[in-house]
N, C-alpha and C positions, 0 to 999 in steps of 0.2 A: 696789660694788653699784649706785650711781646711774648710773654711766657705762654699765654693762651693760644698763640699762633705758632708755637713750636720753637721759638727762639730760646737759646740758652743764655739767660741773663746772669752773668757771673757776679756783678758787683754794682752797687748803687752808691753814689757819693754826693757830697755837697761841695760847693765852692763859695769863696767869700764874695766875689763879684759876679752876680748872675749875668748871663748872656741875654741879649735882646732877641736873637734869632737862633733857632736850633741848627745843629750841624752834625753831619756824620763824617768822622775822620777815619782814615784807614791807611794801612801800609800798602806797599806796592802789590803784594799778593792778595789783598782783600777787596779788590775792585768789584768782583761779582757779588759778594755778600753785601757790600755797601750799596750797590745799585739796587739789589732786591729790597733792602731796608728803605732806601730812598723812595722806591716806587710805592711802598706800603704806607709810609709816613708823610711823604711830601717834603722832606728836609733836603737841603743842599748837601753835596758831598765835597770832600777835599782830601786829596792824598797828602800824607805827611810822612817824611822819612823818620821822624822821631817817635812814631807810635808802633806798637807791636801787634795790636789787634783792632778790629773794627769797634769804634766807640761812638755812641750817640751822646752828644752834648746837648742837653735840653735847655732851651731858652724860654723866655717869657711867652713867646708865641705858642708854645706847646700847651699852655694852660687853656687856650681857646679851642683846642681840637676836641670835638665831642668824643672821639674814640679814646682819648687819654684821660678824660674825666672819670671820676669814680663810677664804676659800673658800666662804663661806656664800651661800645663795640665789641 
């Protein structure tokens, strides 16, 4: 979904404990990018000092979004 909309998706990973809600985390210089992603995906945003890039942490709620299902949007 993101690649089709011009976003550079650098890496995809897995975690041991899944999140219930998706979240966009970003460094102090990434607010504009995080806001743009948030407006497209509808996920909350949180600035964090320990991150170096804008990162989308997908939660279980993302599985219900039609745009993120296989072949969606």
